[in-house]
C-alpha positions in Angstrom: 17.8 -24.8 2.2 15.2 -22.2 2.7 11.5 -23.1 2.5 9.4 -21.6 -0.1 5.9 -20.2 0.1 3.4 -19.1 -2.4 2.4 -15.5 -2.7 -0.9 -15.1 -0.6 -0.3 -18.2 1.6 -0.9 -18.1 5.4 2.4 -18.5 7.5 2.7 -18.8 11.2 5.7 -17.6 13.4 7.6 -20.4 14.8 10.4 -18.7 16.4 11.4 -14.7 17.0 14.5 -13.2 15.4 16.6 -10.9 17.5 14.9 -8.2 15.9 12.4 -7.8 12.7 12.5 -5.5 9.8 9.6 -3.6 8.5 8.7 -4.0 4.9 8.7 -0.5 3.9 10.8 1.1 1.2 13.2 2.0 3.7 13.2 -0.9 6.1 13.5 -0.2 10.0 14.4 -2.6 12.6 11.9 -3.2 15.2 12.1 -5.1 18.6 10.7 -8.8 18.3 8.0 -8.1 20.4 5.9 -6.5 17.9 5.0 -10.1 16.6 4.4 -13.3 18.8 5.3 -16.9 18.3 2.2 -18.6 16.8 0.8 -15.4 15.2 -0.4 -15.9 11.5 0.2 -13.6 8.6 -0.1 -13.7 4.8 2.9 -13.7 2.5 2.8 -10.7 -0.1 6.2 -10.5 -1.3 9.5 -12.4 -1.9 12.6 -10.4 -1.4 16.3 -11.0 -2.1 18.6 -12.5 0.6 16.0 -15.1 1.8 13.4 -12.6 3.2 9.6 -12.9 2.7 7.2 -9.9 2.9 4.7 -11.1 5.5 1.6 -9.1 6.5 0.6 -9.4 10.3 -2.1 -7.8 12.4 0.4 -5.3 13.4 2.1 -4.3 10.2 4.1 -6.0 7.2 7.6 -7.2 8.0 10.3 -9.2 6.2 10.9 -12.4 7.9 13.4 -15.1 7.2 12.1 -18.5 6.1 13.7 -20.2 9.2 11.1 -18.3 11.7 8.1 -19.2 9.7 6.2 -22.1 8.6 3.3 -22.7 6.4 -0.2 -22.9 8.0 -1.8 -25.1 5.2 -1.4 -28.9 6.0 -0.2 -31.2 3.1 -3.1 -33.4 3.6 -5.5 -30.5 2.7 -3.6 -29.8 -0.3 -3.6 -33.4 -1.4 -7.2 -33.9 -0.6 -8.5 -30.8 -2.9 -6.9 -32.5 -6.1 
């Protein structure tokens, strides 16, 4: 089961994939060292195949949900209601 993220939500990299895909119209493979574990980004798109478009400081990449986790804590979401 893949995680779901809201568009505009902040996510954090929890593991590095063997390579990352750019979120360009013609995606290219890049080495995983363009992002770091713990780096935060913003979800801007949902793509087929379980990929999420995430904008990081060094560019926008397609990330599978197993490699990212939400930054917002459940307690913060519950206390705002």
